C-alpha angles and dihedrals in degrees: 000000000000091000091054090053092050092048090049092052091049092050092050092050092048090049093051092048093050092048092053091047092051091048091053092049091051092051091052090048092050092049091049091050089052089052090052090048094061100045114318111204093019089067116091113203110235099174142349129196140160108227120183095335093318127115108222127186132179113204134179124215105231091203101057104008097241119145126217135194108219124192133166088264101050155317120277125185116228108228112210120233105251094186094083 
């Protein structure tokens, strides 16, 4: 009976690990698809991070110089500070 409990706990832990890995891979895929949606090869990757279960990219459009923050949930233009 004790062996069954140990095996069950191990299976649950392996399942949780694989679920979290799949979620991270899906976030990266969504962020990459968003990058392709706004210009694909024109976009130069400036930085990439995973912050609190979110894939976050900053890209720069090589054609017009605009920068964008891209996450798995959307595309957000970075507005430069003109006061400097």
